[in-house]
C-alpha positions in Angstrom: 60.1 -35.4 31.0 59.2 -37.8 33.8 55.6 -37.7 35.1 56.7 -36.8 38.6 58.5 -33.7 37.2 55.5 -32.5 35.1 53.9 -30.5 37.9 57.2 -29.1 39.3 56.8 -25.3 39.7 59.9 -24.6 37.6 58.7 -26.9 34.9 55.3 -25.2 34.8 57.0 -21.8 34.9 59.2 -22.7 32.0 56.3 -24.1 30.1 54.4 -20.9 30.9 57.2 -18.7 29.5 57.7 -20.9 26.5 54.2 -21.5 25.4 52.0 -18.9 27.2 54.2 -15.8 26.9 52.2 -14.2 24.0 48.8 -15.5 25.1 46.2 -13.2 26.5 45.2 -13.8 30.1 41.8 -15.1 29.3 43.3 -17.6 26.8 45.8 -18.7 29.3 43.0 -19.4 31.8 40.9 -21.1 29.2 43.8 -23.3 28.1 44.7 -24.2 31.7 41.1 -25.2 32.5 40.9 -27.1 29.1 44.0 -29.1 30.0 42.6 -29.9 33.4 39.3 -30.9 31.9 41.1 -33.0 29.2 43.0 -34.9 31.9 39.9 -35.5 33.8 38.0 -36.7 30.8 40.9 -38.8 29.6 41.2 -40.5 33.0 37.5 -41.1 33.2 37.4 -42.6 29.7 40.5 -44.7 30.3 39.1 -45.9 33.6 35.8 -46.9 32.0 37.5 -48.6 29.0 40.0 -50.6 31.1 37.5 -51.3 33.9 35.0 -52.5 31.3 37.5 -54.7 29.6 38.6 -56.3 32.9 34.9 -56.7 33.9 34.2 -58.3 30.5 37.1 -60.7 31.0 36.0 -61.5 34.5 32.5 -62.1 33.3 33.7 -64.4 30.5 35.8 -66.3 33.0 32.9 -66.7 35.3 30.6 -67.7 32.5 33.0 -70.4 31.2 33.7 -71.6 34.7 30.0 -72.0 35.3 29.4 -73.7 31.9 32.3 -76.1 32.4 31.2 -76.9 35.9 27.7 -77.5 34.7 29.1 -79.8 32.0 31.2 -81.7 34.6 28.1 -81.9 36.8 26.1 -83.4 33.9 28.9 -85.9 33.3 29.0 -86.9 37.0 25.2 -87.0 37.1 25.2 -89.2 34.0 27.7 -91.6 35.6 25.8 -91.7 38.8 22.5 -92.3 36.9 23.9 -95.0 34.8 25.3 -96.7 37.9 22.0 -96.4 39.7 19.9 -97.6 36.8 22.3 -100.5 36.2 21.8 -101.6 39.8 18.0 -101.3 39.3 18.2 -103.8 36.5 18.8 -106.7 38.9 15.4 -106.6 40.6 13.6 -105.6 37.4 14.8 -108.7 35.5 11.7 -110.3 36.7 9.7 -107.7 34.8 10.9 -107.7 31.3 9.0 -104.6 30.3 10.2 -102.4 33.2 13.7 -103.9 32.6 13.6 -102.7 29.1 12.4 -99.3 30.2 15.1 -99.1 32.8 17.7 -100.0 30.2 16.4 -97.2 28.0 17.3 -94.7 30.8 20.8 -96.2 30.9 21.2 -95.7 27.2 20.0 -92.1 27.5 22.4 -91.4 30.3 25.1 -93.1 28.4 24.7 -90.5 25.6 24.9 -87.8 28.3 28.2 -89.3 29.4 29.5 -89.4 25.9 28.6 -85.8 25.4 30.2 -84.9 28.7 33.5 -86.4 27.7 33.3 -84.3 24.4 32.6 -81.1 26.4 35.6 -81.9 28.7 37.8 -82.0 25.6 36.5 -78.5 24.7 37.2 -77.3 28.2 40.7 -78.4 27.7 40.9 -76.2 24.6 40.1 -73.0 26.8 43.5 -72.7 28.2 43.5 -68.9 28.6 40.9 -69.1 31.4 42.7 -71.8 33.4 46.2 -72.4 34.8 48.5 -75.0 33.3 48.2 -77.2 36.4 44.4 -77.2 36.1 44.6 -78.1 32.4 47.1 -80.9 33.2 44.8 -82.4 35.9 41.9 -82.2 33.4 43.9 -83.9 30.7 45.1 -86.6 33.0 41.6 -87.2 34.2 40.3 -87.6 30.7 43.1 -89.9 29.7 42.8 -92.2 32.6 39.0 -92.4 32.9 37.4 -91.9 29.5 38.4 -95.4 28.4 37.1 -97.0 31.5 33.9 -95.2 31.1 33.5 -96.3 27.5 34.5 -99.9 28.4 32.0 -99.9 31.2 29.2 -98.8 29.0 30.1 -101.2 26.2 30.3 -104.1 28.7 27.0 -103.2 30.2 25.4 -102.8 26.8 26.8 -106.3 25.8 25.5 -107.8 28.9 22.1 -106.4 28.5 22.0 -107.6 24.9 22.8 -111.2 26.0 20.1 -111.1 28.7 17.6 -109.8 26.2 18.7 -112.6 23.7 18.1 -115.2 26.4 14.8 -113.7 27.3 13.5 -113.3 30.8 10.6 -115.6 30.4 11.7 -118.2 32.9 12.9 -118.3 36.4 16.2 -119.7 35.3 16.8 -117.1 32.8 15.8 -114.4 35.3 18.1 -115.9 37.9 20.9 -116.2 35.5 20.4 -112.6 34.4 20.3 -111.4 38.0 23.5 -113.2 38.8 25.2 -111.8 35.7 24.1 -108.3 36.6 25.1 -108.7 40.2 28.5 -110.0 39.1 28.9 -107.0 36.7 27.9 -104.6 39.5 30.7 -105.9 41.7 33.2 -106.2 39.0 36.5 -104.1 38.9 35.2 -102.3 35.8 32.1 -101.2 37.7 34.2 -100.1 40.7 36.5 -98.2 38.4 33.4 -96.5 36.8 32.1 -95.5 40.2 35.6 -94.0 41.0 35.1 -91.6 38.0 32.3 -89.8 39.8 34.6 -89.2 42.9 37.4 -88.0 40.7 34.9 -85.6 38.9 34.0 -84.2 42.3 37.6 -83.0 42.7 37.7 -81.6 39.2 34.4 -79.8 39.8 35.8 -78.2 42.9 38.6 -76.8 40.8 36.1 -75.3 38.4 34.0 -73.9 41.2 37.2 -72.3 42.5 37.7 -70.7 39.1 34.1 -69.3 39.1 34.7 -67.8 42.5 37.9 -66.3 41.3 36.1 -64.8 38.3 33.6 -63.2 40.7 36.4 -61.7 42.6 38.1 -60.5 39.4 34.8 -58.9 38.4 34.6 -57.0 41.7 38.3 -56.0 41.4 37.6 -54.8 37.8 34.8 -52.5 39.0 36.9 -51.2 41.9 39.8 -50.6 39.5 37.5 -48.7 37.0 36.2 -46.5 39.8 39.7 -45.9 41.2 40.9 -44.8 37.7 37.9 -42.4 37.3 38.2 -40.9 40.8 42.0 -40.7 40.5 41.7 -38.8 37.2 39.2 -36.4 38.7 41.4 -35.9 41.7 44.4 -35.4 39.5 42.5 -32.9 37.4 41.5 -31.0 40.6 45.1 -31.0 41.7 46.1 -29.9 38.3 43.5 -27.1 38.3 44.7 -25.9 41.6 48.3 -26.0 40.4 47.4 -24.2 37.2 45.3 -21.7 39.0 48.1 -21.0 41.4 50.6 -20.7 38.6 48.2 -18.5 36.6 47.6 -16.4 39.6 51.3 -16.1 40.2 51.8 -15.3 36.5 49.2 -12.6 36.7 49.8 -11.3 40.3 53.6 -11.3 40.2 53.9 -8.6 37.5 51.0 -6.7 39.1 52.8 -6.8 42.5 56.0 -5.8 40.8 54.1 -2.9 39.0 52.6 -1.9 42.4 55.9 -1.9 44.1 57.4 0.3 41.3 54.4 2.6 41.5 54.8 2.8 45.3 58.5 3.6 44.9 57.7 6.2 42.2 55.1 7.8 44.5 57.3 7.8 47.6 60.6 8.7 46.2 59.3 10.6 43.1 61.9 8.7 41.1 60.5 8.7 37.6 63.5 6.8 36.2 62.1 3.5 37.5 60.6 1.1 34.9 58.5 -2.0 35.2 60.1 -5.0 33.4 57.9 -6.3 30.6 58.0 -10.2 30.6 54.9 -11.0 28.6 52.9 -9.5 25.8 49.5 -10.1 27.4 47.3 -7.6 29.2 49.8 -7.4 32.1 52.6 -6.7 29.6 50.4 -4.0 27.9 49.7 -2.6 31.4 53.4 -2.5 32.3 54.2 -0.9 28.9 51.4 1.7 29.4 52.7 2.3 33.0 56.2 2.9 31.8 54.9 5.2 29.0 52.9 7.0 31.7 55.9 7.4 33.9 57.9 8.7 31.0 55.1 11.1 30.1 54.8 12.3 33.7 58.5 12.8 33.9 58.4 14.9 30.7 55.4 16.8 32.0 57.1 17.4 35.3 60.1 18.8 33.5 57.9 21.0 31.4 55.9 22.0 34.6 59.1 22.7 36.4 60.3 24.9 33.5 56.9 26.6 33.3 56.8 27.0 37.1 60.2 28.5 37.1 59.2 30.8 34.3 56.0 31.7 36.1 57.8 32.3 39.4 60.3 34.5 37.6 57.4 36.5 36.1 55.6 36.7 39.5 58.8 37.6 41.3 59.5 40.3 38.8 56.0 41.7 38.7 55.9 45.3 39.6 52.5 44.8 41.1 52.0 43.0 44.3 50.4 39.5 44.2 48.7 37.5 46.9 47.1 34.0 46.5 44.8 32.8 49.3 43.0 29.5 49.8 39.3 29.2 50.4 39.7 29.9 54.1 41.7 33.1 53.4 45.1 31.8 54.3 48.0 33.2 52.2 49.5 30.3 50.2 51.7 32.3 47.8 52.9 35.9 47.2 55.6 37.8 45.4 58.3 40.1 46.7 56.6 43.2 45.3 53.7 42.9 47.8 55.9 42.8 50.9 58.0 45.6 49.5 54.9 47.6 48.8 53.7 47.1 52.4 57.2 47.8 53.8 57.8 44.2 55.0 60.8 43.4 52.8 62.0 39.8 53.7 59.1 39.0 56.1 57.5 35.6 55.2 53.7 36.1 55.1 52.8 32.6 54.1 50.2 31.0 56.4 48.8 34.2 57.8 45.3 35.3 56.8 44.9 38.0 54.2 42.4 39.8 56.5 45.2 40.5 58.9 47.5 41.6 56.1 45.2 43.6 53.8 41.8 44.1 55.5 40.6 46.5 52.8 39.9 43.7 50.3 37.8 41.5 52.6 34.6 42.8 51.0 36.0 42.1 47.5 36.9 38.5 48.4 33.5 37.9 49.8 32.0 39.3 46.5 34.1 36.8 44.5 32.6 33.9 46.6 29.1 35.1 45.7 30.0 35.8 42.0 33.0 33.7 41.2 33.3 34.7 37.5 33.4 38.4 38.2 36.5 40.7 38.9 36.1 43.1 41.7 38.4 46.2 42.2 38.9 48.8 44.9 41.1 51.8 45.4 42.4 52.7 48.8 45.1 54.8 50.6 47.9 52.4 51.6 49.8 55.1 53.5 50.3 58.9 53.4 52.1 58.7 50.1 50.7 55.7 48.3 47.4 54.9 46.7 46.8 51.4 45.5 44.2 49.5 43.4 43.3 46.0 44.4 41.8 43.6 41.9 40.4 40.3 43.3 39.4 37.2 41.2 38.3 33.8 42.3 40.4 30.7 41.5 38.0 28.4 39.7 37.9 24.8 38.6 38.5 24.3 34.9 35.6 24.1 32.5 33.2 25.6 35.0 29.9 27.0 33.9 28.8 30.2 35.5 26.6 29.2 38.5 28.3 25.8 38.8 31.8 27.2 39.3 33.6 26.0 42.4 36.1 28.4 44.0 39.4 27.2 45.5 40.6 30.5 46.7 41.3 34.1 45.5 44.0 35.9 43.6 44.6 39.5 44.9 46.6 41.8 42.6 47.7 45.1 44.2 48.9 47.9 41.9 50.5 51.2 43.0 48.5 53.8 41.2 49.9 56.8 43.0 51.6 58.2 39.8 48.5 57.4 37.8 46.4 59.3 40.3 48.8 62.2 40.1 48.7 62.1 36.3 45.0 61.7 36.4 44.8 64.8 38.6 47.0 66.7 36.2 44.8 65.5 33.4 41.7 66.6 35.2 43.3 70.0 36.0 44.3 70.3 32.4 40.9 69.5 31.1 39.3 71.8 33.6 41.7 74.6 32.5 41.2 74.0 28.8 37.5 73.7 29.3 37.4 76.9 31.2 39.4 78.6 28.5 37.0 77.1 25.9 33.8 77.7 27.8 34.6 81.4 28.5 34.9 82.4 24.8 32.1 80.0 24.0 29.9 81.8 26.5 30.8 85.1 24.7 30.1 83.6 21.3 26.7 82.2 22.4 25.8 85.3 24.3 26.7 87.8 21.7 25.2 85.7 19.0 22.0 85.6 20.9 22.1 89.4 21.5 22.8 90.0 17.8 19.9 87.7 16.9 17.6 89.5 19.3 18.7 93.0 18.1 18.4 92.0 14.5 14.9 90.6 15.1 13.7 93.6 17.1 15.7 96.6 15.8 16.9 95.8 12.3 14.8 93.3 10.3 11.5 95.0 11.0 12.7 98.2 9.4 14.2 96.7 6.2 12.2 96.7 3.0 10.8 93.1 2.7 9.3 93.7 -0.7 12.7 93.2 -2.4 13.6 89.6 -3.1 17.3 90.3 -2.5 16.6 91.8 0.9 14.4 88.8 1.9 17.1 86.4 0.8 19.8 88.3 2.7 17.6 88.4 5.9 17.0 84.6 5.6 20.7 84.0 5.1 21.7 86.1 8.1 19.1 84.3 10.3 20.4 80.9 9.1 24.0 81.9 9.7 23.3 83.1 13.2 21.3 79.9 13.9 24.3 77.9 12.6 26.6 79.8 14.9 24.3 79.2 17.9 23.7 75.5 17.1 27.4 74.8 16.5 28.3 76.6 19.7 25.8 74.6 21.6 27.2 71.4 20.0 30.6 72.4 21.1 29.3 73.1 24.5 27.8 69.6 24.7 31.1 68.1 23.7 32.9 70.1 26.4 30.3 69.0 28.9 30.8 65.4 27.9 34.6 65.7 28.2 34.2 67.3 31.6 31.6 64.8 32.8 33.7 61.8 31.9 36.8 63.4 33.4 35.0 64.1 36.7 33.5 60.6 36.7 37.0 59.0 36.3 38.4 61.3 39.0 35.5 60.7 41.3 34.7 64.4 41.5 31.2 64.4 40.0 28.4 65.2 42.4 25.8 62.4 42.5 22.3 62.6 43.9 20.7 59.7 45.6 17.0 59.5 45.5 14.2 56.9 45.1 13.4 56.6 41.4 10.3 55.1 39.7 11.8 53.4 36.6 8.5 53.5 34.7 8.1 57.3 35.1 11.8 57.8 34.3 11.4 55.9 31.0 8.2 58.0 30.2 10.0 61.3 30.9 13.0 60.2 28.7 10.7 59.1 25.8 8.8 62.4 26.1 12.0 64.4 25.9 13.0 62.9 22.5 9.5 62.1 21.1 10.2 64.4 18.1 12.9 62.0 16.9 10.3 59.2 16.3 7.9 61.3 14.4 10.6 62.7 12.1 11.7 59.2 11.1 8.3 57.5 11.2 9.5 54.8 13.6 7.2 52.7 15.8 7.7 53.1 19.5 7.0 50.0 21.7 7.1 49.9 25.5 7.3 46.7 27.4 7.5 47.5 31.1 6.6 45.0 33.8 3.9 46.3 36.2 4.8 47.3 39.8 8.5 47.4 39.4 10.3 48.3 42.6 12.0 51.6 43.0 15.7 52.0 42.6 18.2 54.4 44.4 20.2 56.7 42.2 20.7 60.0 40.4 17.6 60.4 38.3 19.0 63.0 36.0 22.1 60.9 35.2 20.0 57.8 34.6 17.7 59.8 32.4 20.9 60.9 30.5 21.7 57.3 29.9 18.2 56.5 28.6 18.1 59.5 26.3 21.5 58.6 24.9 20.6 55.0 24.2 17.2 55.8 22.7 18.5 58.6 20.5 21.3 56.3 19.3 18.7 53.7 18.4 16.7 56.2 16.5 19.8 57.6 14.8 20.9 54.2 13.4 17.4 52.8 12.6 15.9 53.9 9.3 12.7 51.8 9.4 11.0 49.5 11.8 10.6 50.0 15.5 12.3 50.9 18.8 11.3 48.9 21.8 12.0 50.0 25.4 11.6 47.3 28.0 12.1 47.1 31.7 12.0 43.9 33.8 13.0 42.6 37.2 15.7 39.9 36.9 17.6 38.5 39.9 17.1 41.5 42.1 18.1 43.8 39.2 16.1 46.2 37.1 17.1 45.4 33.5 16.3 48.1 31.0 16.7 47.3 27.3 16.5 49.4 24.2 15.9 47.2 21.1 16.1 48.6 17.6 15.7 47.1 14.1 18.6 49.1 12.6 21.9 48.3 11.0 23.3 46.2 13.8 26.9 46.1 15.0 29.6 43.6 13.9 30.8 41.2 16.6 34.4 42.5 16.6 33.1 46.0 17.1 30.7 45.3 20.0 33.6 45.4 22.6 34.7 48.8 21.3 31.4 50.8 21.5 32.0 51.6 25.2 35.5 52.9 24.6 36.1 56.7 24.6 36.1 58.4 21.3 35.3 55.1 19.5 32.6 55.0 16.8 31.5 52.0 14.8 32.0 52.2 11.1 34.5 53.1 8.5 35.9 56.5 9.6 37.1 57.5 6.1 33.7 56.9 4.4 31.1 57.1 7.2 30.5 60.5 8.6 30.9 60.5 12.4 27.7 61.0 14.3 28.6 62.3 17.7 31.6 62.7 19.9 32.1 59.1 20.8 31.7 59.9 24.5 28.0 59.2 24.9 28.3 55.4 25.6 31.5 55.7 27.7 29.6 58.2 29.9 26.6 55.8 30.1 29.0 53.1 31.2 30.5 55.3 33.9 27.0 56.3 35.2 25.7 52.7 35.3 28.9 51.4 37.0 28.6 54.1 39.6 25.1 52.8 40.4 26.5 49.3 40.8 25.1 48.0 37.6 26.4 46.7 34.2 25.8 47.8 30.6 26.2 45.6 27.5 25.2 45.2 23.9 23.8 42.3 21.9 23.7 42.8 18.1 23.7 41.1 14.7 24.5 42.8 11.5 21.4 43.7 9.5 19.0 42.7 12.2 19.4 45.4 14.9 20.9 45.9 18.3 19.9 45.6 21.9 21.5 47.9 24.5 20.8 46.8 28.1 21.8 48.0 31.5 21.0 46.7 35.0 20.6 48.6 38.2 20.6 46.5 41.5 17.7 46.9 43.9 19.2 47.6 47.2 18.6 49.6 50.3 21.7 51.6 50.6 22.8 54.1 53.3 22.2 57.3 51.3 24.3 60.4 52.0 21.9 62.5 54.1 22.8 65.7 52.4 21.9 64.3 49.0 18.7 62.8 50.4 17.4 66.2 50.9 16.8 66.4 47.1 17.9 69.3 44.9 19.3 72.1 47.0 18.6 74.5 44.2 14.9 73.6 44.5 14.8 74.1 48.2 16.5 77.4 48.2 14.4 78.6 45.3 11.2 77.6 46.8 12.1 79.3 50.1 13.0 82.5 48.4 10.0 82.5 46.1 7.7 82.4 49.1 9.7 84.9 51.2 8.0 88.2 50.3 8.8 91.7 51.5 6.5 94.7 51.5 9.4 97.0 50.6 10.3 94.9 47.5 8.1 96.9 45.1 10.3 100.0 45.0 10.5 101.7 41.7 14.2 102.3 42.1 16.4 100.9 39.2 18.1 97.8 40.4 21.9 97.6 40.3 23.7 94.4 39.5 27.4 93.9 40.1 29.0 91.6 37.5 32.3 90.0 38.8 34.4 88.2 36.2 38.0 88.3 35.1 37.0 88.0 31.4 36.1 91.3 29.8 34.0 89.7 27.1 31.8 87.9 29.6 31.4 91.2 31.5 30.4 92.9 28.3 28.0 90.1 27.4 26.3 90.3 30.8 26.3 94.1 30.7 24.4 94.2 27.4 22.0 91.4 28.4 21.2 93.1 31.8 20.9 96.6 30.4 18.4 95.3 27.8 16.3 94.2 30.8 16.5 97.7 32.4 19.1 96.9 35.1 22.0 99.2 36.1 25.2 97.3 35.7 28.6 97.7 37.4 31.7 95.6 36.7 34.5 94.2 38.8 37.5 92.4 37.3 38.1 90.0 40.3 37.0 89.3 43.9 39.0 92.0 45.6 37.7 94.6 43.2 34.2 93.4 43.9 34.6 93.7 47.7 36.0 97.2 47.4 33.1 98.2 45.2 30.5 96.6 47.4 31.9 98.5 50.5 31.6 101.7 48.6 28.2 101.1 47.1 26.0 98.2 47.9 24.4 96.6 44.8 21.0 94.8 44.7 22.4 91.6 43.3 25.8 90.1 42.5 26.7 87.8 39.6 30.0 86.1 40.6 32.4 84.0 38.6 34.4 81.2 40.4 37.8 81.0 38.7 39.4 84.4 39.1 42.9 85.7 39.9 43.9 86.8 43.4 40.7 85.6 45.1 38.3 83.1 43.7 34.5 83.3 43.7 33.9 81.0 46.6 36.2 83.0 48.9 34.6 86.2 47.8 31.1 84.8 48.6 32.3 83.6 52.0 33.6 87.1 52.8 30.4 88.7 51.8 28.1 86.2 53.6 30.0 86.6 56.8 29.7 90.4 56.7 26.3 91.3 58.5 26.0 94.4 56.4 26.3 92.6 53.1 25.1 89.0 53.8 21.6 89.8 52.6 22.8 90.7 49.0 21.6 87.9 46.7 24.4 86.2 44.9 24.2 84.2 41.6 27.4 82.2 41.0 28.4 81.4 37.4 31.1 78.8 36.8 32.2 76.0 34.5 32.3 73.7 37.6 29.2 72.1 39.2 30.1 72.5 42.9 26.6 73.6 44.1 27.0 72.0 47.5 30.0 74.2 48.3 28.2 77.3 47.1 25.0 76.7 49.0 27.0 76.0 52.2 28.5 79.4 51.8 25.0 81.0 51.5 24.8 81.8 47.8 21.3 82.0 46.3 21.7 80.4 42.8 24.4 78.3 41.1 24.5 78.3 37.3 27.0 76.9 34.9 28.5 78.4 31.7 27.6 78.8 28.9 24.9 81.1 30.2 21.2 80.4 29.5 20.2 84.0 29.2 16.5 83.5 29.7 17.0 81.4 32.8 19.5 83.9 34.2 17.0 86.8 33.7 14.3 84.8 35.4 16.4 84.0 38.4 17.5 87.6 38.7 13.9 88.8 38.6 12.9 86.2 41.2 15.7 87.1 43.6 15.2 90.9 43.3 11.5 90.6 43.9 11.9 88.6 47.1 13.5 91.3 49.3 15.7 90.6 52.3 13.5 90.3 55.4 14.3 87.3 57.6 11.7 84.5 57.8 11.2 81.8 60.5 11.7 78.3 59.1 10.9 75.1 61.1 13.0 72.2 59.9 11.8 68.7 60.9 13.7 65.5 60.3 14.4 62.3 62.4 18.0 62.1 61.2 20.4 64.4 63.1 22.9 64.9 60.2 20.1 65.9 57.8 18.7 68.3 60.3 22.1 69.9 60.9 22.9 70.2 57.2 19.6 71.9 56.4 19.8 74.3 59.3 23.3 75.4 58.4 22.3 76.1 54.7 19.2 78.0 55.7 21.1 80.1 58.3 23.6 81.1 55.7 20.7 82.3 53.6 19.6 84.6 56.5 16.7 82.6 57.8 15.7 82.1 61.5 15.8 78.4 61.9 14.0 76.2 64.5 14.6 72.5 64.6 12.4 69.6 65.5 13.3 65.8 65.5 9.8 64.2 65.4 6.2 64.9 64.6 5.0 65.7 68.1 7.8 68.2 68.6 7.0 69.7 65.2 3.3 70.4 66.1 4.3 71.8 69.5 6.9 74.2 68.1 4.7 75.2 65.2 1.9 76.2 67.6 4.3 78.2 69.8 6.6 80.1 67.3 4.1 80.4 64.3 6.8 79.8 61.5 6.5 81.2 58.0 7.3 77.8 56.5 8.1 74.2 57.5 10.5 71.8 55.8 9.6 68.3 56.7 10.2 64.7 55.4 7.2 63.6 53.4 7.0 60.2 55.1 7.0 61.9 58.6 4.4 64.3 57.4 2.1 61.5 56.3 2.6 59.6 59.5 1.4 62.5 61.6 -0.8 64.2 59.0 1.0 67.4 59.7 -0.4 69.5 56.8 -4.0 68.9 57.8 -3.3 69.2 61.5 -1.5 72.5 61.4 -3.5 74.2 58.6 -6.6 74.0 60.9 -4.8 75.9 63.7 -5.3 79.6 64.0 -2.6 81.7 62.5 -1.2 78.8 60.5 -3.9 78.8 57.8 -1.4 80.0 55.1 1.6 78.0 56.4 4.0 77.0 53.6 5.3 73.4 53.5 8.3 71.9 51.7 8.1 68.1 51.7 11.4 66.3 51.3 11.5 63.0 49.3 8.3 63.6 47.3 9.3 63.3 43.7 5.9 64.4 42.4 5.5 67.6 44.3 7.9 69.0 46.8 5.9 72.0 48.1 2.4 72.7 49.5 1.3 76.3 49.7 
């Protein structure tokens, strides 16, 4: 390859593909720079070597030129000196001594001349430093003049010898010598000898010219060396630039090509494109990886398309409606079921805000933004015929951690639960009917068993001979058998109550109270209720309650039911160790935990403990301990209060059951805020005395129930207490009997044929001649609010607690029927209206006041028998102390609402 083609781009490119194809980029760069450096170094070394050699030659040439010139100068000087001293011999012939001395100088210079001619012969031998012409001139000069020089010196020497032989001691001899010397000086040989000096001058000029030329050669050698060095450096720079450009092109070209392919793939989404792989360096590896990535993306896109099609098919065929919204609430996806459910059919709802489409779930979506990991649900009436349930979850980033989860939107699933609600209603009705059918005979069993037990204890056992061992044994067995009947009937009653409770909770038909609750006192009351369980098993009770916990809002009795259930379960499954009850404030929630050291629960069973009718353990070998409804009921109660319940356990180490109740200021139903209606009505009636109530006439009680056994049970129980008893089989029969003969008190069942108990009570309480008859309602349903609004006096559930029933009957019969003046004071209009209506149905004269000043004013003017007032309002105006000091109000009776410790002041 020619030198001018070495740096041609195609040549470099071919060289690159041939030799550099498999090299890594860093090695290519290293090799390129090494080549450039090598060229630079080679040029520099070459320039130095050649330049130094030329410089050396120039210096040698100059040196020899100067040496030879010097030798010629010595020769010329010797000739001139010989000639001068020869001329000096003429006058010195008169002085023999000086003559001899002068001749000595001639001999000395003659030797120099002889040496000079020898050096000239040596100069002739240095032919490489001189041109052929110069050597020829020198040879010619030597040939033509060396003989004359030697002849001249020989002649002069001969002449001087003759003069010295003749001696210079006389004038004659001196004159003769002078004449001889003068003649020799003017002789042709002397003239020829003088001409040698002139010819030497020309030869010396030639040698001087050679010295000058040598100096010029020296300068040129130095310049040449420097040019070689600088040229090599320049060439290396150019080469580096060319190599850098070619390397840059070799690197950037495939990258640019890869970029173009990537851009085309991005813009056109054509994943069939490939980047050509021309090298096996990093660029080649990158191209190979990019091609592999494209193929993988292509494969993943195919899989995603298949999955998306599958998912879309699933979504489109979902029976439930599905909405997906972004973080701003804009609908980005939906399925046909949602538009069909809302009667929109083919209307495209993409792009609209879900608040406009389904405003009922706005609160749920907001909740998911605050608690992204939770699922929020809500049931609402979609239209007159449909009830739906909406479930809302947040769309979260993958691998999120609780509080660090970022939400990208929400998924709203809407399910038509109309049929479920209808089935649920049928289930509830069925359970209610079955429970009624069970509770009615169960009431008879419990009632008659109690009567038998009472009769045996009072009328039979005392008259039997106790001395006989057999009789004693029989009596004990009879007592034990009756106790078993009663305890098993009570256990069956508890089971029925649990079934009814959970059915009511699921159907949303359970009555809930809302009141301020001190959690510490609630725990103390719960522990006191089951304290006997601890002593019987010798377990240590530990309480860990944070001081000054805030109050919570809820149903105290239901929460106490949860605590008793959890604590009794802990005692039941703990055979030794301790039970710890703790309460703490955590993130605006009161968290109560029951910790035991019992058997513990396996991890796979922990999710089942809150399922209905589920019990942990082997059902074929472990005896069931309970109905399996306790914890599901606890879960329903806690969830109703807006909290959560969970379990943490390890086999062999014990369990921790915990529940949380949020601390929040809720808008409480004003009727429920009044506290227990039973308590209010009972307190009013206990303090409503009548002077005519002490009559000795035997009181008549009308028992109204469609079940003959219940009527018989009540007849026997009431007659044992000395009451006269009449029976009615249904509501109509009762109304006819009351019209014929007014009883002193009515015991009224709710579920009866023809006319139910509520309707019967409404008819009686709206009749002025019969509205003052006290009514006790007995039912399997707890619908006290409805009963008290009708004006009944007591509401009790079956099975009948005989002692409590007799107590309530005695209390009502002793109170009489005279009307009393009641002043009701409350700042809330709805509470004031509700209380007034209830009291009016009870036959009271009601006066209302909406603030403390109005209360004082009306109390002083009308002199009421009792005042019902909110405890906070009473404390603000110090109503009790203020009114008790007024004349005529010294014995005024107060009922304070909202005071959990004491709700009345006599």
